[in-house]
C-alpha positions in Angstrom: -20.6 -66.3 29.9 -20.6 -69.2 27.4 -23.5 -71.3 26.4 -23.0 -75.0 26.3 -24.9 -77.1 23.8 -25.9 -80.5 25.0 -26.3 -83.1 22.3 -29.3 -85.4 22.8 -28.2 -87.7 20.0 -28.7 -88.1 16.3 -31.9 -88.0 14.4 -32.0 -90.0 11.1 -34.9 -90.2 8.8 -34.9 -93.1 6.2 -35.1 -92.0 2.6 -38.1 -94.3 2.2 -39.9 -92.3 4.8 -39.3 -89.1 2.9 -40.5 -90.7 -0.3 -43.6 -91.9 1.5 -44.4 -88.4 2.8 -44.1 -87.0 -0.7 -46.3 -89.7 -2.1 -49.0 -89.0 0.5 -48.9 -85.3 -0.2 -49.4 -86.1 -3.9 -52.2 -88.5 -3.3 -54.1 -85.8 -1.3 -54.4 -83.7 -4.5 -57.8 -84.0 -6.1 -56.5 -83.5 -9.6 -54.1 -86.5 -9.3 -56.0 -89.7 -10.3 -53.1 -92.1 -9.7 -49.3 -92.3 -9.4 -47.3 -93.0 -12.5 -44.4 -95.4 -13.0 -40.9 -93.9 -12.8 -38.6 -94.9 -15.7 -36.3 -97.8 -15.0 -33.3 -95.5 -15.2 -29.7 -96.5 -14.5 -29.0 -99.8 -12.9 -26.7 -98.4 -10.2 -28.6 -95.2 -9.5 -28.6 -94.2 -5.9 -32.1 -92.8 -6.2 -35.0 -94.1 -4.0 -37.9 -95.2 -6.1 -41.4 -95.6 -4.7 -44.7 -95.7 -6.5 -44.5 -92.6 -8.6 -41.7 -90.9 -6.6 -38.0 -90.8 -7.3 -35.9 -89.2 -4.6 -32.4 -88.0 -5.0 -30.3 -86.7 -2.1 -27.5 -84.5 -3.3 -25.4 -81.8 -1.5 -27.6 -82.0 1.6 -30.7 -81.2 -0.5 -33.7 -83.3 -1.8 -34.6 -83.5 -5.4 -37.9 -85.2 -6.3 -39.2 -86.5 -9.6 -43.0 -87.1 -9.2 -44.8 -89.2 -11.9 -48.6 -88.8 -12.0 -51.8 -89.2 -14.0 -54.2 -86.3 -13.7 -57.9 -85.6 -14.2 -58.3 -83.6 -17.5 -61.1 -81.5 -16.0 -58.6 -79.9 -13.6 -56.0 -77.2 -14.3 -52.9 -79.4 -14.7 -50.4 -76.6 -14.5 -51.9 -75.1 -11.4 -52.2 -78.6 -9.8 -48.5 -79.3 -10.6 -47.5 -76.0 -9.0 -49.6 -76.8 -5.9 -48.0 -80.2 -5.6 -44.5 -78.6 -5.8 -45.4 -76.1 -3.0 -47.1 -78.8 -0.9 -44.1 -81.2 -1.1 -41.6 -78.4 -0.2 -43.7 -77.3 2.7 -44.2 -80.9 4.0 -40.4 -81.5 3.9 -39.7 -78.3 5.7 -42.3 -78.9 8.4 -41.8 -82.6 8.9 -38.1 -83.3 8.4 -36.4 -79.9 8.0 -34.3 -80.9 4.9 -34.2 -78.3 2.2 -35.7 -79.2 -1.2 -33.7 -78.2 -4.3 -36.3 -79.2 -6.9 -39.7 -80.9 -7.3 -40.1 -82.0 -10.9 -43.7 -83.0 -11.8 -44.0 -85.4 -14.7 -47.6 -85.7 -15.9 -47.6 -89.1 -17.6 -51.2 -88.9 -19.0 -54.7 -87.8 -18.2 -57.3 -90.4 -17.2 -60.9 -90.1 -18.4 -63.7 -91.8 -16.5 -66.0 -94.0 -18.6 -68.7 -91.4 -18.6 -66.4 -88.6 -19.7 -66.0 -87.5 -23.4 -62.4 -87.1 -24.6 
């Protein structure tokens, strides 16, 4: 007995949607105070850039470069690792595309006016 697979069509997720998902995951982290600015980079780069997120799609895998400012009162290393795991999990659950790397770039820390440096 053979099984037949019926194709229901194609599902395509725009790269901008994937970048938005990553940005929302990052914004939900309490240690992140704001998104950073990705570097200008190469003029003809195929990367998708969106408010603190640079997305590359290579060899059927996603590579993220995330640029953030963080609260100095939080554990920056732990927050960065939490972000990496949260982005990988969100991509797996929402779009099912494997993530090769999530690179976190902490651009600076931001002090509130009432905080001492």
